[in-house]
C-alpha positions in Angstrom: -1.4 9.8 -14.9 -2.1 9.7 -18.8 -5.4 10.4 -19.9 -5.5 8.1 -22.2 -5.0 4.8 -20.8 -7.6 5.8 -18.0 -10.8 3.6 -17.5 -14.2 4.9 -15.5 -15.2 2.4 -12.6 -17.4 3.0 -9.9 -16.4 1.8 -6.3 -18.8 1.2 -3.8 -17.5 1.2 -0.1 -19.8 1.3 3.3 -23.1 1.5 1.0 -21.7 4.8 -1.1 -20.4 4.9 -5.0 -17.3 6.5 -5.7 -16.5 7.4 -10.0 -13.2 7.1 -10.3 -10.7 7.0 -13.0 -7.8 4.1 -13.1 -5.2 2.9 -15.2 -5.5 0.1 -17.6 -5.6 -3.1 -15.5 -6.0 -1.5 -11.9 -9.9 -2.1 -12.2 -9.4 -5.6 -11.0 -7.5 -4.6 -7.7 -9.2 -1.0 -7.1 -12.6 -3.4 -6.9 -10.7 -6.1 -5.1 -9.5 -3.8 -2.3 -12.9 -2.1 -2.6 -14.5 -5.5 -1.3 -12.1 -6.0 1.3 -12.6 -2.6 2.8 -16.3 -3.4 2.8 -15.8 -6.5 4.5 -13.7 -5.3 7.1 -16.0 -2.4 7.7 -19.4 -5.1 7.9 -16.8 -6.7 10.4 -16.4 -4.0 12.5 -20.4 -3.4 12.1 -21.1 -6.6 13.7 -18.6 -6.4 16.4 -19.5 -3.6 17.7 -23.3 -3.3 17.1 -23.6 0.4 18.7 -21.5 1.7 16.1 -22.5 3.7 13.0 -21.4 2.9 9.6 -19.2 6.1 9.8 -17.7 4.6 13.1 -16.8 1.1 11.4 -15.1 3.3 8.3 -13.0 5.4 11.6 -11.9 2.0 12.7 -11.0 0.6 9.1 -9.0 3.0 8.3 -7.3 3.6 11.6 -6.4 -0.6 11.1 -5.3 0.0 7.7 -3.0 3.0 8.8 -1.3 1.1 11.7 -0.7 -2.1 9.4 1.0 0.5 7.2 2.7 2.1 9.7 4.1 -1.2 10.8 5.1 -2.1 7.2 7.1 1.2 6.8 8.8 0.3 10.3 10.2 -3.1 9.1 11.2 -1.7 5.9 12.8 1.2 6.8 15.7 -0.1 8.7 15.9 -3.3 5.9 16.8 -0.2 3.5 19.4 1.1 5.9 20.9 -2.2 5.5 20.8 -2.3 1.7 22.4 1.0 1.8 25.6 0.0 3.9 25.8 -3.2 1.9 25.6 -1.1 -1.6 28.5 1.1 0.2 30.4 -1.9 1.3 30.1 -3.7 -2.7 31.2 -0.5 -4.3 34.5 -0.1 -2.0 35.1 -3.8 -2.6 34.5 -3.1 -6.5 37.0 0.1 -6.2 39.8 -2.3 -4.4 39.5 -4.8 -7.2 39.4 -2.7 -9.9 42.6 -0.9 -8.4 44.0 -4.4 -8.0 43.4 -5.4 -11.9 45.1 -1.7 -12.8 48.2 -2.7 -11.2 
């Protein structure tokens, strides 16, 4: 990360403040994500009243990890299909170039 384009931002998550350095233009996105995390933590605290803040943070982290894992599993087969498609397009291009050379 280039130091000259960094901006200092304080992000509050579950009642704790974290100083961060972010790229110009990322501040709004980072604060929005922090707000979303806080909403999820608060939701877990309301749903499971016996949980403390740490439990709610752990459940929020687990929820995001599951979502990320599911997205990766959806993307991986598509990348494989794209690689196969690219290989086929290269073969077709080679065949067409060969025909044009004749």
